[in-house]
Structures are given as C-alpha cells and as structure tokens.
PyMOL commands that place a pseudoatom at each C-alpha (Angstrom):
pseudoatom trace, name=CA, resn=MET, resi=1, chain=A, elem=C, hetatm=0, pos=[11.008, -15.805, -8.662]
pseudoatom trace, name=CA, resn=THR, resi=2, chain=A, elem=C, hetatm=0, pos=[8.208, -16.852, -6.234]
pseudoatom trace, name=CA, resn=ILE, resi=3, chain=A, elem=C, hetatm=0, pos=[6.839, -14.214, -3.769]
pseudoatom trace, name=CA, resn=ILE, resi=4, chain=A, elem=C, hetatm=0, pos=[6.054, -15.721, -0.471]
pseudoatom trace, name=CA, resn=GLU, resi=5, chain=A, elem=C, hetatm=0, pos=[5.590, -12.498, 1.760]
pseudoatom trace, name=CA, resn=ALA, resi=6, chain=A, elem=C, hetatm=0, pos=[4.384, -8.970, 1.273]
pseudoatom trace, name=CA, resn=ASP, resi=7, chain=A, elem=C, hetatm=0, pos=[4.605, -6.235, 4.015]
pseudoatom trace, name=CA, resn=GLY, resi=8, chain=A, elem=C, hetatm=0, pos=[5.002, -8.791, 6.801]
pseudoatom trace, name=CA, resn=VAL, resi=9, chain=A, elem=C, hetatm=0, pos=[2.013, -11.065, 5.515]
pseudoatom trace, name=CA, resn=ASN, resi=10, chain=A, elem=C, hetatm=0, pos=[2.832, -14.542, 4.453]
pseudoatom trace, name=CA, resn=THR, resi=11, chain=A, elem=C, hetatm=0, pos=[1.325, -15.077, 1.047]
pseudoatom trace, name=CA, resn=GLN, resi=12, chain=A, elem=C, hetatm=0, pos=[0.314, -18.017, -1.131]
pseudoatom trace, name=CA, resn=PRO, resi=13, chain=A, elem=C, hetatm=0, pos=[3.273, -18.639, -3.449]
pseudoatom trace, name=CA, resn=LEU, resi=14, chain=A, elem=C, hetatm=0, pos=[3.008, -16.595, -6.659]
pseudoatom trace, name=CA, resn=THR, resi=15, chain=A, elem=C, hetatm=0, pos=[5.575, -16.918, -9.411]
pseudoatom trace, name=CA, resn=VAL, resi=16, chain=A, elem=C, hetatm=0, pos=[6.464, -13.782, -11.353]
pseudoatom trace, name=CA, resn=ASP, resi=17, chain=A, elem=C, hetatm=0, pos=[9.156, -12.376, -13.433]
pseudoatom trace, name=CA, resn=SER, resi=18, chain=A, elem=C, hetatm=0, pos=[9.150, -8.819, -12.178]
pseudoatom trace, name=CA, resn=ILE, resi=19, chain=A, elem=C, hetatm=0, pos=[7.910, -6.824, -9.220]
pseudoatom trace, name=CA, resn=ARG, resi=20, chain=A, elem=C, hetatm=0, pos=[6.994, -3.142, -9.112]
pseudoatom trace, name=CA, resn=ILE, resi=21, chain=A, elem=C, hetatm=0, pos=[7.743, -1.803, -5.683]
pseudoatom trace, name=CA, resn=TYR, resi=22, chain=A, elem=C, hetatm=0, pos=[6.237, 1.465, -4.444]
pseudoatom trace, name=CA, resn=ALA, resi=23, chain=A, elem=C, hetatm=0, pos=[7.528, 3.566, -1.433]
pseudoatom trace, name=CA, resn=GLY, resi=24, chain=A, elem=C, hetatm=0, pos=[7.035, 1.672, 1.760]
pseudoatom trace, name=CA, resn=GLN, resi=25, chain=A, elem=C, hetatm=0, pos=[6.268, -1.743, 0.155]
pseudoatom trace, name=CA, resn=ARG, resi=26, chain=A, elem=C, hetatm=0, pos=[8.239, -4.825, 1.103]
pseudoatom trace, name=CA, resn=TYR, resi=27, chain=A, elem=C, hetatm=0, pos=[8.293, -8.305, -0.627]
pseudoatom trace, name=CA, resn=SER, resi=28, chain=A, elem=C, hetatm=0, pos=[10.142, -11.649, 0.116]
pseudoatom trace, name=CA, resn=PHE, resi=29, chain=A, elem=C, hetatm=0, pos=[10.647, -13.937, -2.806]
pseudoatom trace, name=CA, resn=VAL, resi=30, chain=A, elem=C, hetatm=0, pos=[12.466, -17.168, -3.465]
pseudoatom trace, name=CA, resn=LEU, resi=31, chain=A, elem=C, hetatm=0, pos=[14.690, -16.978, -6.660]
pseudoatom trace, name=CA, resn=ASP, resi=32, chain=A, elem=C, hetatm=0, pos=[15.084, -20.471, -8.103]
pseudoatom trace, name=CA, resn=ALA, resi=33, chain=A, elem=C, hetatm=0, pos=[18.556, -20.354, -9.563]
pseudoatom trace, name=CA, resn=ASN, resi=34, chain=A, elem=C, hetatm=0, pos=[17.961, -23.334, -11.878]
pseudoatom trace, name=CA, resn=LYS, resi=35, chain=A, elem=C, hetatm=0, pos=[19.931, -22.358, -14.844]
pseudoatom trace, name=CA, resn=ALA, resi=36, chain=A, elem=C, hetatm=0, pos=[22.884, -24.443, -16.223]
pseudoatom trace, name=CA, resn=GLY, resi=37, chain=A, elem=C, hetatm=0, pos=[25.276, -21.501, -15.750]
pseudoatom trace, name=CA, resn=GLY, resi=38, chain=A, elem=C, hetatm=0, pos=[26.062, -18.104, -17.084]
pseudoatom trace, name=CA, resn=ASN, resi=39, chain=A, elem=C, hetatm=0, pos=[25.377, -14.517, -16.053]
pseudoatom trace, name=CA, resn=TYR, resi=40, chain=A, elem=C, hetatm=0, pos=[22.061, -12.723, -15.662]
pseudoatom trace, name=CA, resn=TRP, resi=41, chain=A, elem=C, hetatm=0, pos=[20.987, -9.056, -15.136]
pseudoatom trace, name=CA, resn=VAL, resi=42, chain=A, elem=C, hetatm=0, pos=[18.930, -8.195, -12.117]
pseudoatom trace, name=CA, resn=ARG, resi=43, chain=A, elem=C, hetatm=0, pos=[17.618, -4.859, -12.637]
pseudoatom trace, name=CA, resn=ALA, resi=44, chain=A, elem=C, hetatm=0, pos=[15.660, -2.242, -10.423]
pseudoatom trace, name=CA, resn=GLU, resi=45, chain=A, elem=C, hetatm=0, pos=[14.805, 0.884, -12.358]
pseudoatom trace, name=CA, resn=PRO, resi=46, chain=A, elem=C, hetatm=0, pos=[13.458, 3.785, -10.313]
pseudoatom trace, name=CA, resn=PRO, resi=47, chain=A, elem=C, hetatm=0, pos=[10.617, 5.838, -11.599]
pseudoatom trace, name=CA, resn=GLU, resi=48, chain=A, elem=C, hetatm=0, pos=[10.945, 8.987, -13.461]
pseudoatom trace, name=CA, resn=GLY, resi=49, chain=A, elem=C, hetatm=0, pos=[10.246, 12.333, -11.924]
pseudoatom trace, name=CA, resn=LEU, resi=50, chain=A, elem=C, hetatm=0, pos=[11.790, 14.803, -9.530]
pseudoatom trace, name=CA, resn=ASP, resi=51, chain=A, elem=C, hetatm=0, pos=[11.850, 12.263, -6.657]
pseudoatom trace, name=CA, resn=GLY, resi=52, chain=A, elem=C, hetatm=0, pos=[13.198, 9.507, -8.806]
pseudoatom trace, name=CA, resn=GLY, resi=53, chain=A, elem=C, hetatm=0, pos=[16.898, 8.598, -9.422]
pseudoatom trace, name=CA, resn=PRO, resi=54, chain=A, elem=C, hetatm=0, pos=[18.553, 8.165, -12.798]
pseudoatom trace, name=CA, resn=THR, resi=55, chain=A, elem=C, hetatm=0, pos=[16.644, 5.867, -15.046]
pseudoatom trace, name=CA, resn=GLY, resi=56, chain=A, elem=C, hetatm=0, pos=[17.964, 3.282, -17.490]
pseudoatom trace, name=CA, resn=PHE, resi=57, chain=A, elem=C, hetatm=0, pos=[20.606, 0.867, -17.370]
pseudoatom trace, name=CA, resn=GLU, resi=58, chain=A, elem=C, hetatm=0, pos=[23.447, 2.445, -19.221]
pseudoatom trace, name=CA, resn=GLY, resi=59, chain=A, elem=C, hetatm=0, pos=[26.878, 1.788, -17.901]
pseudoatom trace, name=CA, resn=GLY, resi=60, chain=A, elem=C, hetatm=0, pos=[25.522, -0.715, -15.371]
pseudoatom trace, name=CA, resn=ILE, resi=61, chain=A, elem=C, hetatm=0, pos=[23.405, 1.737, -13.237]
pseudoatom trace, name=CA, resn=ASN, resi=62, chain=A, elem=C, hetatm=0, pos=[20.324, 0.294, -11.532]
pseudoatom trace, name=CA, resn=SER, resi=63, chain=A, elem=C, hetatm=0, pos=[21.761, -3.185, -12.204]
pseudoatom trace, name=CA, resn=ALA, resi=64, chain=A, elem=C, hetatm=0, pos=[23.354, -6.207, -10.596]
pseudoatom trace, name=CA, resn=ILE, resi=65, chain=A, elem=C, hetatm=0, pos=[24.588, -9.549, -11.960]
pseudoatom trace, name=CA, resn=LEU, resi=66, chain=A, elem=C, hetatm=0, pos=[23.610, -12.957, -10.893]
pseudoatom trace, name=CA, resn=HIS, resi=67, chain=A, elem=C, hetatm=0, pos=[26.776, -14.941, -11.595]
pseudoatom trace, name=CA, resn=TYR, resi=68, chain=A, elem=C, hetatm=0, pos=[26.940, -18.646, -11.530]
pseudoatom trace, name=CA, resn=ALA, resi=69, chain=A, elem=C, hetatm=0, pos=[30.090, -20.213, -10.171]
pseudoatom trace, name=CA, resn=GLY, resi=70, chain=A, elem=C, hetatm=0, pos=[32.420, -21.310, -12.883]
pseudoatom trace, name=CA, resn=SER, resi=71, chain=A, elem=C, hetatm=0, pos=[30.977, -19.031, -15.572]
pseudoatom trace, name=CA, resn=LEU, resi=72, chain=A, elem=C, hetatm=0, pos=[33.015, -16.488, -17.449]
pseudoatom trace, name=CA, resn=GLU, resi=73, chain=A, elem=C, hetatm=0, pos=[33.314, -13.144, -15.783]
pseudoatom trace, name=CA, resn=VAL, resi=74, chain=A, elem=C, hetatm=0, pos=[31.615, -11.051, -18.381]
pseudoatom trace, name=CA, resn=ASP, resi=75, chain=A, elem=C, hetatm=0, pos=[28.480, -8.922, -18.640]
pseudoatom trace, name=CA, resn=PRO, resi=76, chain=A, elem=C, hetatm=0, pos=[25.302, -10.669, -19.313]
pseudoatom trace, name=CA, resn=ILE, resi=77, chain=A, elem=C, hetatm=0, pos=[23.668, -10.382, -22.655]
pseudoatom trace, name=CA, resn=THR, resi=78, chain=A, elem=C, hetatm=0, pos=[20.199, -11.239, -21.358]
pseudoatom trace, name=CA, resn=GLN, resi=79, chain=A, elem=C, hetatm=0, pos=[17.599, -8.577, -22.421]
pseudoatom trace, name=CA, resn=THR, resi=80, chain=A, elem=C, hetatm=0, pos=[14.412, -10.505, -21.660]
pseudoatom trace, name=CA, resn=GLN, resi=81, chain=A, elem=C, hetatm=0, pos=[11.291, -8.234, -21.268]
pseudoatom trace, name=CA, resn=SER, resi=82, chain=A, elem=C, hetatm=0, pos=[8.846, -8.800, -18.429]
pseudoatom trace, name=CA, resn=ILE, resi=83, chain=A, elem=C, hetatm=0, pos=[5.899, -10.977, -19.559]
pseudoatom trace, name=CA, resn=ASP, resi=84, chain=A, elem=C, hetatm=0, pos=[4.648, -12.213, -16.172]
pseudoatom trace, name=CA, resn=PRO, resi=85, chain=A, elem=C, hetatm=0, pos=[4.817, -9.112, -13.792]
pseudoatom trace, name=CA, resn=LEU, resi=86, chain=A, elem=C, hetatm=0, pos=[3.270, -9.009, -10.357]
pseudoatom trace, name=CA, resn=VAL, resi=87, chain=A, elem=C, hetatm=0, pos=[-0.528, -8.106, -10.171]
pseudoatom trace, name=CA, resn=GLU, resi=88, chain=A, elem=C, hetatm=0, pos=[-1.134, -7.265, -6.672]
pseudoatom trace, name=CA, resn=SER, resi=89, chain=A, elem=C, hetatm=0, pos=[-4.711, -8.598, -6.863]
pseudoatom trace, name=CA, resn=ASN, resi=90, chain=A, elem=C, hetatm=0, pos=[-3.259, -11.978, -7.408]
pseudoatom trace, name=CA, resn=LEU, resi=91, chain=A, elem=C, hetatm=0, pos=[-1.561, -12.095, -4.008]
pseudoatom trace, name=CA, resn=HIS, resi=92, chain=A, elem=C, hetatm=0, pos=[-3.505, -13.809, -1.385]
pseudoatom trace, name=CA, resn=PRO, resi=93, chain=A, elem=C, hetatm=0, pos=[-2.779, -14.533, 2.376]
pseudoatom trace, name=CA, resn=LEU, resi=94, chain=A, elem=C, hetatm=0, pos=[-1.388, -17.808, 3.257]
pseudoatom trace, name=CA, resn=GLU, resi=95, chain=A, elem=C, hetatm=0, pos=[-3.511, -17.895, 6.399]
pseudoatom trace, name=CA, resn=ASN, resi=96, chain=A, elem=C, hetatm=0, pos=[-7.064, -16.388, 6.197]
pseudoatom trace, name=CA, resn=PRO, resi=97, chain=A, elem=C, hetatm=0, pos=[-8.417, -15.464, 9.574]
pseudoatom trace, name=CA, resn=GLY, resi=98, chain=A, elem=C, hetatm=0, pos=[-11.529, -14.102, 8.209]
pseudoatom trace, name=CA, resn=ALA, resi=99, chain=A, elem=C, hetatm=0, pos=[-12.563, -10.449, 7.677]
pseudoatom trace, name=CA, resn=PRO, resi=100, chain=A, elem=C, hetatm=0, pos=[-14.630, -8.975, 10.725]
pseudoatom trace, name=CA, resn=GLY, resi=101, chain=A, elem=C, hetatm=0, pos=[-18.048, -7.710, 10.694]
pseudoatom trace, name=CA, resn=GLN, resi=102, chain=A, elem=C, hetatm=0, pos=[-21.038, -8.686, 8.855]
pseudoatom trace, name=CA, resn=PRO, resi=103, chain=A, elem=C, hetatm=0, pos=[-20.737, -9.219, 4.942]
pseudoatom trace, name=CA, resn=TYR, resi=104, chain=A, elem=C, hetatm=0, pos=[-23.014, -6.373, 4.064]
pseudoatom trace, name=CA, resn=VAL, resi=105, chain=A, elem=C, hetatm=0, pos=[-23.108, -2.574, 4.002]
pseudoatom trace, name=CA, resn=GLY, resi=106, chain=A, elem=C, hetatm=0, pos=[-23.861, -1.259, 7.475]
pseudoatom trace, name=CA, resn=GLY, resi=107, chain=A, elem=C, hetatm=0, pos=[-22.661, -4.447, 9.166]
pseudoatom trace, name=CA, resn=ALA, resi=108, chain=A, elem=C, hetatm=0, pos=[-19.980, -3.005, 11.215]
pseudoatom trace, name=CA, resn=ASP, resi=109, chain=A, elem=C, hetatm=0, pos=[-20.005, -1.748, 14.916]
pseudoatom trace, name=CA, resn=VAL, resi=110, chain=A, elem=C, hetatm=0, pos=[-19.210, 1.785, 13.899]
pseudoatom trace, name=CA, resn=LEU, resi=111, chain=A, elem=C, hetatm=0, pos=[-20.277, 3.533, 10.752]
pseudoatom trace, name=CA, resn=ILE, resi=112, chain=A, elem=C, hetatm=0, pos=[-18.424, 6.644, 9.501]
pseudoatom trace, name=CA, resn=ASN, resi=113, chain=A, elem=C, hetatm=0, pos=[-19.469, 8.479, 6.448]
pseudoatom trace, name=CA, resn=LEU, resi=114, chain=A, elem=C, hetatm=0, pos=[-16.887, 10.880, 4.927]
pseudoatom trace, name=CA, resn=ASP, resi=115, chain=A, elem=C, hetatm=0, pos=[-18.700, 13.372, 2.731]
pseudoatom trace, name=CA, resn=PHE, resi=116, chain=A, elem=C, hetatm=0, pos=[-16.468, 15.269, 0.327]
pseudoatom trace, name=CA, resn=SER, resi=117, chain=A, elem=C, hetatm=0, pos=[-17.097, 18.456, -1.357]
pseudoatom trace, name=CA, resn=VAL, resi=118, chain=A, elem=C, hetatm=0, pos=[-15.198, 21.407, -2.885]
pseudoatom trace, name=CA, resn=VAL, resi=119, chain=A, elem=C, hetatm=0, pos=[-15.634, 25.079, -1.884]
pseudoatom trace, name=CA, resn=ASN, resi=120, chain=A, elem=C, hetatm=0, pos=[-15.182, 27.608, -4.717]
pseudoatom trace, name=CA, resn=ARG, resi=121, chain=A, elem=C, hetatm=0, pos=[-13.317, 25.068, -6.639]
pseudoatom trace, name=CA, resn=LYS, resi=122, chain=A, elem=C, hetatm=0, pos=[-10.369, 25.663, -4.271]
pseudoatom trace, name=CA, resn=TYR, resi=123, chain=A, elem=C, hetatm=0, pos=[-10.779, 23.989, -0.878]
pseudoatom trace, name=CA, resn=TYR, resi=124, chain=A, elem=C, hetatm=0, pos=[-11.691, 20.386, -0.129]
pseudoatom trace, name=CA, resn=THR, resi=125, chain=A, elem=C, hetatm=0, pos=[-13.943, 19.730, 2.787]
pseudoatom trace, name=CA, resn=ILE, resi=126, chain=A, elem=C, hetatm=0, pos=[-14.849, 16.508, 4.721]
pseudoatom trace, name=CA, resn=ASN, resi=127, chain=A, elem=C, hetatm=0, pos=[-18.033, 16.558, 6.490]
pseudoatom trace, name=CA, resn=GLY, resi=128, chain=A, elem=C, hetatm=0, pos=[-18.090, 20.370, 6.109]
pseudoatom trace, name=CA, resn=VAL, resi=129, chain=A, elem=C, hetatm=0, pos=[-14.481, 20.764, 7.639]
pseudoatom trace, name=CA, resn=THR, resi=130, chain=A, elem=C, hetatm=0, pos=[-11.396, 22.004, 5.730]
pseudoatom trace, name=CA, resn=TYR, resi=131, chain=A, elem=C, hetatm=0, pos=[-8.172, 20.441, 6.891]
pseudoatom trace, name=CA, resn=GLN, resi=132, chain=A, elem=C, hetatm=0, pos=[-5.799, 23.061, 8.683]
pseudoatom trace, name=CA, resn=PRO, resi=133, chain=A, elem=C, hetatm=0, pos=[-2.484, 21.881, 9.657]
pseudoatom trace, name=CA, resn=PRO, resi=134, chain=A, elem=C, hetatm=0, pos=[-2.103, 22.119, 13.356]
pseudoatom trace, name=CA, resn=SER, resi=135, chain=A, elem=C, hetatm=0, pos=[1.094, 23.832, 14.912]
pseudoatom trace, name=CA, resn=VAL, resi=136, chain=A, elem=C, hetatm=0, pos=[1.972, 20.548, 16.552]
pseudoatom trace, name=CA, resn=PRO, resi=137, chain=A, elem=C, hetatm=0, pos=[1.633, 17.393, 14.272]
pseudoatom trace, name=CA, resn=THR, resi=138, chain=A, elem=C, hetatm=0, pos=[-0.967, 15.081, 15.336]
pseudoatom trace, name=CA, resn=LEU, resi=139, chain=A, elem=C, hetatm=0, pos=[1.334, 12.249, 15.996]
pseudoatom trace, name=CA, resn=LEU, resi=140, chain=A, elem=C, hetatm=0, pos=[3.371, 14.375, 18.428]
pseudoatom trace, name=CA, resn=GLN, resi=141, chain=A, elem=C, hetatm=0, pos=[0.232, 15.379, 20.221]
pseudoatom trace, name=CA, resn=ILE, resi=142, chain=A, elem=C, hetatm=0, pos=[-0.547, 11.688, 20.641]
pseudoatom trace, name=CA, resn=LEU, resi=143, chain=A, elem=C, hetatm=0, pos=[2.951, 10.833, 21.840]
pseudoatom trace, name=CA, resn=SER, resi=144, chain=A, elem=C, hetatm=0, pos=[2.961, 13.720, 24.385]
pseudoatom trace, name=CA, resn=GLY, resi=145, chain=A, elem=C, hetatm=0, pos=[0.100, 12.130, 26.240]
pseudoatom trace, name=CA, resn=THR, resi=146, chain=A, elem=C, hetatm=0, pos=[-1.188, 15.625, 27.389]
pseudoatom trace, name=CA, resn=ARG, resi=147, chain=A, elem=C, hetatm=0, pos=[-4.336, 15.437, 25.325]
pseudoatom trace, name=CA, resn=LYS, resi=148, chain=A, elem=C, hetatm=0, pos=[-7.414, 13.226, 25.294]
pseudoatom trace, name=CA, resn=ALA, resi=149, chain=A, elem=C, hetatm=0, pos=[-8.053, 11.474, 21.948]
pseudoatom trace, name=CA, resn=SER, resi=150, chain=A, elem=C, hetatm=0, pos=[-11.212, 13.793, 21.623]
pseudoatom trace, name=CA, resn=GLU, resi=151, chain=A, elem=C, hetatm=0, pos=[-8.966, 16.871, 22.080]
pseudoatom trace, name=CA, resn=LEU, resi=152, chain=A, elem=C, hetatm=0, pos=[-6.512, 16.212, 19.142]
pseudoatom trace, name=CA, resn=LEU, resi=153, chain=A, elem=C, hetatm=0, pos=[-6.191, 18.945, 16.658]
pseudoatom trace, name=CA, resn=PRO, resi=154, chain=A, elem=C, hetatm=0, pos=[-7.167, 19.962, 14.124]
pseudoatom trace, name=CA, resn=SER, resi=155, chain=A, elem=C, hetatm=0, pos=[-10.853, 19.828, 15.334]
pseudoatom trace, name=CA, resn=GLY, resi=156, chain=A, elem=C, hetatm=0, pos=[-13.151, 18.043, 13.007]
pseudoatom trace, name=CA, resn=SER, resi=157, chain=A, elem=C, hetatm=0, pos=[-10.330, 16.307, 11.139]
pseudoatom trace, name=CA, resn=VAL, resi=158, chain=A, elem=C, hetatm=0, pos=[-9.498, 13.589, 13.728]
pseudoatom trace, name=CA, resn=TYR, resi=159, chain=A, elem=C, hetatm=0, pos=[-11.681, 10.696, 14.236]
pseudoatom trace, name=CA, resn=THR, resi=160, chain=A, elem=C, hetatm=0, pos=[-11.399, 8.539, 17.388]
pseudoatom trace, name=CA, resn=LEU, resi=161, chain=A, elem=C, hetatm=0, pos=[-11.921, 4.873, 16.883]
pseudoatom trace, name=CA, resn=PRO, resi=162, chain=A, elem=C, hetatm=0, pos=[-12.797, 2.551, 19.714]
pseudoatom trace, name=CA, resn=PRO, resi=163, chain=A, elem=C, hetatm=0, pos=[-10.689, -0.420, 20.339]
pseudoatom trace, name=CA, resn=ASN, resi=164, chain=A, elem=C, hetatm=0, pos=[-11.739, -3.995, 19.446]
pseudoatom trace, name=CA, resn=LYS, resi=165, chain=A, elem=C, hetatm=0, pos=[-14.585, -2.755, 16.987]
pseudoatom trace, name=CA, resn=VAL, resi=166, chain=A, elem=C, hetatm=0, pos=[-15.242, -3.041, 13.289]
pseudoatom trace, name=CA, resn=ILE, resi=167, chain=A, elem=C, hetatm=0, pos=[-15.412, 0.364, 11.539]
pseudoatom trace, name=CA, resn=GLU, resi=168, chain=A, elem=C, hetatm=0, pos=[-17.129, 0.906, 8.291]
pseudoatom trace, name=CA, resn=ILE, resi=169, chain=A, elem=C, hetatm=0, pos=[-16.066, 3.905, 6.249]
pseudoatom trace, name=CA, resn=SER, resi=170, chain=A, elem=C, hetatm=0, pos=[-17.921, 5.016, 3.291]
pseudoatom trace, name=CA, resn=MET, resi=171, chain=A, elem=C, hetatm=0, pos=[-16.576, 7.815, 1.026]
pseudoatom trace, name=CA, resn=PRO, resi=172, chain=A, elem=C, hetatm=0, pos=[-19.238, 8.733, -1.623]
pseudoatom trace, name=CA, resn=ALA, resi=173, chain=A, elem=C, hetatm=0, pos=[-17.412, 10.622, -4.301]
pseudoatom trace, name=CA, resn=HIS, resi=174, chain=A, elem=C, hetatm=0, pos=[-20.317, 12.848, -5.403]
pseudoatom trace, name=CA, resn=GLY, resi=175, chain=A, elem=C, hetatm=0, pos=[-19.708, 16.539, -5.251]
pseudoatom trace, name=CA, resn=ALA, resi=176, chain=A, elem=C, hetatm=0, pos=[-15.943, 16.262, -5.174]
pseudoatom trace, name=CA, resn=LEU, resi=177, chain=A, elem=C, hetatm=0, pos=[-13.540, 16.768, -8.002]
pseudoatom trace, name=CA, resn=GLY, resi=178, chain=A, elem=C, hetatm=0, pos=[-11.332, 13.924, -8.925]
pseudoatom trace, name=CA, resn=GLY, resi=179, chain=A, elem=C, hetatm=0, pos=[-13.351, 11.077, -7.534]
pseudoatom trace, name=CA, resn=PRO, resi=180, chain=A, elem=C, hetatm=0, pos=[-13.333, 8.263, -6.792]
pseudoatom trace, name=CA, resn=VAL, resi=181, chain=A, elem=C, hetatm=0, pos=[-11.530, 8.690, -3.580]
pseudoatom trace, name=CA, resn=SER, resi=182, chain=A, elem=C, hetatm=0, pos=[-8.849, 6.260, -2.411]
pseudoatom trace, name=CA, resn=MET, resi=183, chain=A, elem=C, hetatm=0, pos=[-7.550, 5.622, 1.113]
pseudoatom trace, name=CA, resn=LEU, resi=184, chain=A, elem=C, hetatm=0, pos=[-4.148, 4.295, 2.264]
pseudoatom trace, name=CA, resn=LEU, resi=185, chain=A, elem=C, hetatm=0, pos=[-4.278, 2.104, 5.462]
pseudoatom trace, name=CA, resn=HIS, resi=186, chain=A, elem=C, hetatm=0, pos=[-1.922, 0.064, 7.572]
pseudoatom trace, name=CA, resn=VAL, resi=187, chain=A, elem=C, hetatm=0, pos=[-4.058, -2.541, 9.410]
pseudoatom trace, name=CA, resn=THR, resi=188, chain=A, elem=C, hetatm=0, pos=[-3.787, -5.865, 10.855]
pseudoatom trace, name=CA, resn=ALA, resi=189, chain=A, elem=C, hetatm=0, pos=[-3.271, -8.855, 8.341]
pseudoatom trace, name=CA, resn=GLY, resi=190, chain=A, elem=C, hetatm=0, pos=[-6.596, -10.250, 7.222]
pseudoatom trace, name=CA, resn=SER, resi=191, chain=A, elem=C, hetatm=0, pos=[-8.568, -7.443, 8.876]
pseudoatom trace, name=CA, resn=THR, resi=192, chain=A, elem=C, hetatm=0, pos=[-9.938, -5.561, 5.805]
pseudoatom trace, name=CA, resn=ASP, resi=193, chain=A, elem=C, hetatm=0, pos=[-12.966, -6.514, 3.780]
pseudoatom trace, name=CA, resn=CYS, resi=194, chain=A, elem=C, hetatm=0, pos=[-13.871, -4.390, 0.827]
pseudoatom trace, name=CA, resn=CYS, resi=195, chain=A, elem=C, hetatm=0, pos=[-17.623, -4.787, 0.269]
pseudoatom trace, name=CA, resn=THR, resi=196, chain=A, elem=C, hetatm=0, pos=[-17.858, -2.291, -2.491]
pseudoatom trace, name=CA, resn=PRO, resi=197, chain=A, elem=C, hetatm=0, pos=[-15.304, 0.115, -4.118]
pseudoatom trace, name=CA, resn=SER, resi=198, chain=A, elem=C, hetatm=0, pos=[-16.610, 2.898, -1.701]
pseudoatom trace, name=CA, resn=ILE, resi=199, chain=A, elem=C, hetatm=0, pos=[-17.091, 0.939, 1.449]
pseudoatom trace, name=CA, resn=LEU, resi=200, chain=A, elem=C, hetatm=0, pos=[-14.255, -0.297, 3.659]
pseudoatom trace, name=CA, resn=SER, resi=201, chain=A, elem=C, hetatm=0, pos=[-14.578, -2.304, 6.896]
pseudoatom trace, name=CA, resn=ILE, resi=202, chain=A, elem=C, hetatm=0, pos=[-11.548, -2.107, 9.332]
pseudoatom trace, name=CA, resn=SER, resi=203, chain=A, elem=C, hetatm=0, pos=[-10.847, -4.095, 12.605]
pseudoatom trace, name=CA, resn=THR, resi=204, chain=A, elem=C, hetatm=0, pos=[-9.333, -1.956, 15.396]
pseudoatom trace, name=CA, resn=GLU, resi=205, chain=A, elem=C, hetatm=0, pos=[-7.889, -4.947, 17.115]
for i in range(1, 205): cmd.bond("trace and resi %d" % i, "trace and resi %d" % (i + 1))
show_as sticks, trace
zoom trace
C-alpha cells in the first residue's frame, strides 16, 4: 500500500506493508489490488494495556478479508509478517512551503525557554511554576471570551503567543528526571523546523 496523506498533509508516495497508527493519527493510502485472485487478511491489532481492546486474531477478531471477485469464499491462509513497516521519518510533504524563521538557534521572533526541574523528587516545575489544574479548564476559559489571554489560569502555566510570528521553544532537560523532554504539537503543515533535538521553531500563522 502507498501512503499519500498523513493528518491532512499530502505526502510524497511511500510504499509500506504495515502502518502503526497511534491515537489521533490519520493516514490515507492507496492499496494496489494487483493479485491474480484469492483472499487476503487485512489486520488491525490494538495495543495491549488497560486502554486497549482484545489482542490477537483468534476467531477472526481484529481482522477483515480482502476478497477478489470470483475467488472461493474461504478464510485466507496468508500469514505474511511485516517486512516494510512505516517509519514516520520517511514521510515527507508533497509540497514544501519552507519552514519559517532563520535556520539557527535564536533565529525566531519570540524565544521561550522552558526550564524543567523537580522539587523534592515529587513535583515538576517549569520556569519555577508547578502546574495546578484550574477550576475551569483553560479551553473553556478561552471559549467564554470573558478573560484576556494574559488572564488565563493557571497563572504562570499559560504562554500567550503573538500572531504571525515565529516562536522558538527550548527545553533543556538538565535538572529534571526522565529527560529528554518531548512536546506534542498541532501546527500548520510545513511550519515546524527542528533545528536540534531540544529546539523547536513554530509558526503562529
């Protein structure tokens, strides 16, 4: 199968034989049904764990059948193991608008440093502030329209980003357990440029 899109971004065609899909991820692919005939398993096994469903394929669970017209209506016998799985770093945008900012550390319009530390091996802090859940979720505060961006709670844990600017976020992992630190972002396609593993530039278009 050939992947042609990921999370709403058209990608250069990439042929794989399996895709590991995590929560919130979406892929579009073209399946080239070029076999002479027969029946083939299409399988999607959920992860193990408390939040996962039943694993395995016993009794046909987590399975579908790709059936060629005219073939016998029997269960497939294919048991092929994946030898060419998707490696996300091999996916590249079909169109490349170019990452914003200058291609060096400090080349953004706004620089934000997130300094992580641990207090008494119990509480994490970022820039000296421990996150305290607000009584009203931050998103609902924004939707209500009753607060300015600078007034959003919890104080010290919400960073206001100016529009149409390039933001550089640095997250040095020294002083915090479990480093390095990762960040999950949802940004405009083609608007991220990872300069180093701990520096991320973001466009706020």
